[in-house]
Structures are given as structure tokens and as C-alpha cells.
TORKE-908111 format. One line per 10 residues: number of its first residue (from 1); their letters; for each residue x, y, z of C-alpha. Coordinates in Angstrom, 2 decimals. Last residue first. Example, Ala and Ser with C-alpha at 12.3 -4.5 7.8 and 13.67 -1.06 7.14 Angstrom:
BEGIN
2 = SA = 13.67,-1.06,7.14; 12.30,-4.50,7.80 .
end
This chain:
BEGIN
318 = FNYSLGFTTY = -126.27,139.08,-12.84; -123.19,137.73,-14.65; -122.59,134.62,-16.60; -119.35,133.07,-18.08; -118.69,130.52,-20.84; -115.68,128.46,-20.26; -112.27,128.08,-18.42; -111.50,126.41,-15.14; -108.10,125.87,-13.44; -107.20,123.91,-10.36 .
308 = VQISNDVNDF = -103.93,123.80,-8.30; -102.72,122.14,-5.13; -99.21,123.24,-4.11; -97.08,120.12,-3.52; -96.64,118.78,-0.02; -94.82,115.56,-0.64; -94.88,113.87,2.72; -91.59,112.93,4.38; -91.71,115.00,7.57; -95.48,115.17,8.09 .
298 = NPQPDTGASD = -95.74,111.42,8.00; -95.93,108.69,5.20; -95.33,105.12,6.34; -91.79,104.14,5.38; -91.26,102.56,1.91; -90.85,98.76,1.82; -94.39,98.06,0.52; -96.94,95.76,1.98; -98.90,98.55,3.62; -99.25,100.24,0.21 .
288 = WNGFAYNLAE = -99.71,103.87,0.82; -102.29,105.60,-1.44; -104.78,106.50,1.22; -101.89,107.45,3.62; -100.44,109.87,0.99; -103.74,111.46,0.36; -104.18,112.08,4.24; -100.64,113.53,4.33; -101.36,115.95,1.54; -104.60,116.89,3.20 .
278 = QKSDRLGIEF = -102.79,117.66,6.38; -100.06,119.56,4.71; -102.56,121.99,3.23; -101.57,124.38,0.40; -104.09,125.67,-2.06; -104.28,127.45,-5.43; -107.42,128.12,-7.49; -107.67,129.43,-10.95; -110.85,130.78,-12.70; -111.63,131.92,-16.15 .
268 = GLGIGKWVTY = -114.85,133.22,-17.69; -116.14,134.15,-21.09; -119.36,136.03,-21.98; -123.09,136.21,-21.20; -124.48,138.91,-19.06; -126.44,140.38,-21.97; -123.73,140.03,-24.63; -120.03,139.84,-24.36; -119.35,139.90,-20.65; -115.74,139.17,-19.50 .
258 = SLSNIWTWNS = -115.22,137.06,-16.44; -112.28,136.71,-14.02; -111.95,134.60,-10.95; -108.89,134.26,-8.61; -108.82,131.84,-5.67; -106.15,131.61,-2.99; -106.35,129.01,-0.23; -104.05,128.63,2.90; -103.34,126.04,5.46; -101.75,125.50,8.92 .
248 = LDSDKYSMFA = -101.69,122.22,10.81; -98.10,121.51,9.83; -97.17,124.71,11.42; -97.94,123.32,14.81; -99.90,124.57,17.75; -100.35,128.18,17.05; -101.90,127.40,13.65; -101.73,129.88,10.79; -104.92,130.00,8.80; -104.96,131.72,5.37 .
238 = SLNTNFKVGG = -107.82,132.81,2.98; -106.91,134.84,-0.16; -109.67,136.09,-2.42; -109.43,137.53,-5.86; -112.42,138.85,-7.83; -112.55,140.38,-11.32; -115.44,141.42,-13.41; -114.89,142.85,-16.95; -117.72,144.19,-19.19; -116.61,147.83,-18.56 .
228 = FSRNYNAVVK = -114.98,148.02,-15.23; -115.83,145.81,-12.12; -113.36,145.14,-9.39; -113.12,142.73,-6.40; -110.58,142.38,-3.71; -110.55,140.00,-0.78; -107.91,139.39,1.83; -108.34,136.96,4.69; -106.06,136.34,7.68; -106.80,133.93,10.49 .
218 = AGLSSEFIDN = -104.54,133.29,13.49; -104.42,130.07,15.50; -106.15,127.49,17.75; -106.21,123.93,16.69; -108.33,121.19,15.12; -106.51,117.98,14.02; -106.59,115.86,10.88; -103.98,113.18,10.75; -104.81,110.57,13.46; -108.40,111.88,13.44 .
208 = NDAFVFNYNL = -109.08,110.12,10.15; -112.91,110.44,9.76; -112.72,114.12,9.39; -114.22,117.35,10.76; -111.56,120.14,11.36; -112.37,123.10,13.55; -109.94,125.99,13.21; -110.17,128.34,16.07; -109.40,132.03,15.68; -107.85,134.72,17.83 .
198 = PHVVVVLNEV = -105.41,136.77,15.94; -108.11,137.68,13.41; -106.94,140.01,10.60; -109.39,140.58,7.75; -108.51,142.75,4.78; -111.29,144.08,2.56; -110.51,145.84,-0.78; -113.40,147.12,-2.91; -112.73,150.75,-2.21; -109.42,151.48,-0.43 .
188 = PTWTVGVGLD = -108.03,150.83,3.12; -110.80,148.49,4.24; -109.39,146.94,7.53; -111.18,144.24,9.48; -110.32,143.59,13.10; -110.27,140.52,15.31; -112.52,137.62,16.17; -112.65,133.93,15.13; -114.44,131.00,13.84; -113.04,128.76,11.07 .
178 = LYGPNNFNNI = -114.83,125.56,10.13; -112.98,123.05,7.89; -114.51,119.89,6.57; -112.48,116.73,5.70; -114.48,114.74,5.33; -117.29,117.17,5.44; -118.63,115.76,2.12; -116.33,113.12,0.84; -117.53,113.32,-2.73; -119.95,115.67,-4.52 .
168 = LTTRYEGLTS = -120.12,118.61,-2.03; -116.40,119.23,-0.87; -115.42,121.29,2.22; -114.89,124.77,3.48; -116.73,126.82,6.15; -115.73,130.33,7.14; -117.08,132.35,10.00; -115.71,135.79,10.84; -116.09,138.31,13.69; -115.12,142.00,13.30 .
158 = AALNKAIKYG = -114.05,145.11,15.05; -113.93,147.72,12.31; -111.38,150.07,10.56; -111.54,152.31,7.54; -113.53,155.17,8.97; -113.04,154.20,12.67; -114.71,151.87,15.14; -117.09,150.25,12.66; -118.75,146.99,13.81; -118.07,144.10,11.49 .
148 = FLSTVDFVDS = -119.66,140.88,10.47; -118.02,138.56,7.95; -119.71,135.37,6.50; -117.68,133.09,4.32; -118.79,130.02,2.24; -116.42,127.65,0.39; -117.28,124.59,-1.79; -114.80,122.99,-4.15; -115.20,119.73,-6.13; -113.37,119.33,-9.38 .
138 = SERFNKNDTP = -113.14,116.20,-11.50; -116.19,114.30,-10.46; -116.96,111.19,-12.40; -119.47,110.68,-15.20; -120.30,106.99,-15.79; -119.29,104.43,-18.27; -116.27,103.21,-16.27; -114.30,100.82,-18.55; -114.31,97.07,-17.75; -116.06,96.09,-21.08 .
128 = DDKDDFKVWS = -113.39,97.88,-23.07; -114.47,98.19,-26.77; -116.95,100.89,-25.80; -114.23,103.12,-24.32; -116.24,105.45,-22.05; -114.49,108.73,-21.08; -116.33,110.85,-18.44; -116.00,114.16,-16.94; -117.69,116.01,-14.02; -117.26,119.51,-12.76 .
118 = LNINATNYWF = -118.07,121.52,-9.63; -116.65,124.88,-8.40; -118.47,126.83,-5.74; -117.13,130.00,-4.01; -119.24,131.81,-1.61; -119.63,135.35,-0.03; -121.49,137.02,2.83; -120.60,140.48,3.98; -122.16,142.13,7.03; -121.43,145.74,7.83 .
108 = YKERDLKAHP = -121.73,148.17,10.78; -122.13,151.72,12.01; -123.34,153.56,8.86; -124.61,150.44,7.10; -123.30,148.14,4.52; -125.02,144.86,3.76; -123.64,142.45,1.29; -124.92,139.15,-0.38; -122.42,137.49,-2.68; -122.45,134.64,-5.35 .
98 = NATITISGAS = -119.31,133.24,-6.93; -120.39,130.25,-8.98; -118.64,127.60,-11.02; -120.24,124.73,-13.12; -118.44,122.42,-15.39; -119.73,119.42,-17.46; -117.47,117.10,-19.50; -118.29,114.46,-22.01; -116.94,111.32,-23.82; -118.25,108.51,-25.87 .
88 = NNPSGQAYWN = -116.03,105.82,-27.40; -115.48,103.54,-30.45; -112.22,104.09,-32.29; -110.15,104.25,-29.07; -106.49,104.77,-30.20; -107.53,107.22,-32.97; -107.52,106.94,-36.77; -109.99,104.03,-36.59; -113.10,106.12,-36.10; -115.36,103.04,-35.91 .
78 = NFNSFSAGIT = -117.98,104.94,-33.84; -117.18,108.09,-32.00; -119.42,110.12,-29.66; -118.71,113.61,-28.26; -120.10,115.76,-25.50; -119.09,119.24,-24.16; -120.35,121.36,-21.34; -119.74,124.75,-19.88; -120.66,127.16,-17.14; -118.56,129.93,-15.55 .
68 = GFAGFKWGPF = -119.17,132.33,-12.65; -120.87,135.53,-11.59; -123.09,136.46,-8.81; -124.94,139.43,-7.18; -126.86,140.79,-4.25; -126.67,144.19,-2.45; -128.59,144.65,0.78; -129.19,148.14,1.93; -127.42,151.49,2.08; -127.04,153.55,-1.09 .
58 = QDIQKQLADV = -123.41,153.67,-2.39; -124.16,151.12,-5.20; -126.76,153.55,-6.68; -124.14,156.36,-6.72; -121.72,154.06,-8.66; -124.45,153.12,-11.01; -125.16,156.72,-11.75; -121.50,157.42,-12.52; -121.36,154.29,-14.74; -124.48,155.49,-16.74 .
48 = QGQLASISDK = -122.91,158.93,-17.10; -119.66,157.47,-18.33; -121.68,155.28,-20.80; -123.45,158.43,-21.96; -120.14,160.10,-22.78; -118.83,157.19,-24.51; -121.96,156.96,-26.69; -121.76,160.64,-27.40; -118.14,160.27,-28.46; -119.09,157.29,-30.75 .
38 = KAAQESKLEE = -121.84,159.43,-32.10; -119.43,162.24,-33.12; -117.09,159.60,-34.64; -119.91,158.30,-36.75; -120.88,161.80,-37.94; -117.37,162.37,-38.99; -117.17,159.15,-40.82; -120.41,159.80,-42.48; -119.21,163.19,-43.61; -116.03,161.67,-44.97 .
28 = KTQAMGTSIA = -118.08,159.16,-46.87; -120.42,161.90,-48.28; -117.46,163.98,-49.34; -115.96,161.03,-51.21; -119.32,160.27,-52.77; -119.74,163.82,-53.93; -116.28,163.98,-55.28; -116.84,160.71,-57.14; -120.15,162.14,-58.51; -118.49,165.33,-59.60 .
18 = GVLALTTLLR = -115.58,163.47,-61.17; -118.01,161.28,-63.11; -119.95,164.25,-64.26; -116.68,165.93,-65.48; -115.62,162.90,-67.15; -118.99,162.63,-68.97; -118.83,166.33,-69.94; -115.26,165.82,-71.34; -116.50,162.91,-73.31; -119.53,164.67,-74.67 .
8 = KTMMHTKM = -117.30,167.66,-75.74; -114.90,165.41,-77.41; -117.63,163.63,-79.35; -119.05,166.95,-80.44; -115.76,168.22,-81.64; -115.10,164.95,-83.61; -118.41,165.40,-85.33; -117.57,168.94,-86.29 .
end
């Protein structure tokens, strides 16, 4: 009798445990189902928000915005003998910005954009009294563009462009480039702007007039920007082709990417490419030893490597 009662209690307990497990399993599946339904709702709401934002963007009037990267790091070592310089302080600061102000009307448009990239670095070896203890610039880029167009067809406009490019921290306006020209602007698809100006004058401001020379030529600019989800992308190609001499031509291609993680803050990356034979020749002159046996640099023997800069850090969007 006693054995029978124990067996009955055991079976009852097992049944209760099984019922609880089944209930928990059902509850878990129900929660997963509810979670999936809410995710679908969030996705649908995000689609509606994106559609509303697109309608807002299509309204006439000025539109302002900016994105870029910012970052800083600092370190200090004292008696850290495992490294070559046991006593040192180091740091880096980087700021990039890509602001824009754009006006689009029925008959005309006016686009203003800029690209700024500034950074400073320092490495102070405390055991070396001759070491430079100050921050020094490591990147220095400033480019501002203004494009005005009068629409003559759905995707075509007669336009005029002004672009100014120089450095800010060091050698301001030496060299400095100012392009002024007229031609047409083509907008084949949304967010793509292609400028072709066969009549453009490239003013060059510099102390060394033996190397830098202004000239007449053609200007081509292509800009594409896109935003989707938390990602913003902008690519800009600006090229000048001199009618006087190909050695006076130049081009710059800058690509910027940012990914927003939280409230406009995220990660950003930028890469810039540039080709300018005048700048390469000026750099060669600055490093040429007049007492050496090598011939004085000229356009024929200068090493005109592609100029490159890259930046990675925290990004901001607004």
C-alpha cells in the first residue's frame, strides 16, 4: 500500500513537472511569436518614417546638414623600459567635416558644400632635449564649392561654379586654387550631380610663381551622396584639365562614409586621393639640395605619385 502511494505521488510529480515544462515551452514560443510580430511592426513603421522623410526632403527651401569624424588619443609613459622610448608623451587629434547648404527651386538650384580635414600629432621623447614637444599638423585639407544652375530641361541646367581649395593650418593660400567657370550641370538620377564646364579659369595663388601657373581649361565635378538606415555616404570628384599644358592639370577625389550607432554618433571613415604635378614639383624644389649632383627638378623628372590621406574615428551626423 505504501509503495503504491509513493508510486502515485511520483507519477503526479512527474506529470506536474511535465505540465510546467510544456507551459514554459509554450510561453517561450508565444514570446518569440510576439517578438517577431513587433519586429515586423517596427520595420513597417521605419518604412513609413523613411517615406515621410523623403516627402519632407522634396519640399522647396534650404536644406542644411553635416557629417564627419572626430577623435583624440593621449598617452604618457614613465620608465616603461620595454619600449625604445621609456619616457614619452604622445597624442593625436582629428577633425573632419562635410557640411552642405542646398536650395532647390522649380527653375533654379544653388548647392554649397565643403570638405575640411584637420589633424595634429605629437611624440615627445622626454629623454631627448632636442625633441619637438608640440603638436604638429598631419593633415590639412580645406575645400569649398558653390554651384548655381538655371534649369533648361528636367535633368539639365546651365550652371556656374566656384571652387576654392587650400590649407588652413600651414601655408594658407600657398598654394591656393580658385576655379571659376560656366557650362552645364546634369542630374541623371537622384543624389547624383555631374558638372561639365568647358570654360573654366584656374587661378593659382602661390609664392613660387616659377612653378605654379594659372591657366584656362575645362572643369568636371561629379558628386554622389546617399543615406540609408544609419549609413551616410558621399563621394566627390573634382578635376581641372588645362588647355595650356597637361602639367598644370589636377584632380581630387574624396570619399566619406559614416555609420550612426546612437543619436547621431557612430563610426566614420574618409579617404582622399589627389594628383597635382605642380604640387609635386614644388615639394621636390623644397627638398632639393643645391649642393647635390642631381639635376634640378622639373616637370619631366619629378616623381608625381598619387597623394593619399585616410581618416578613421568617431563620426557625427546632424
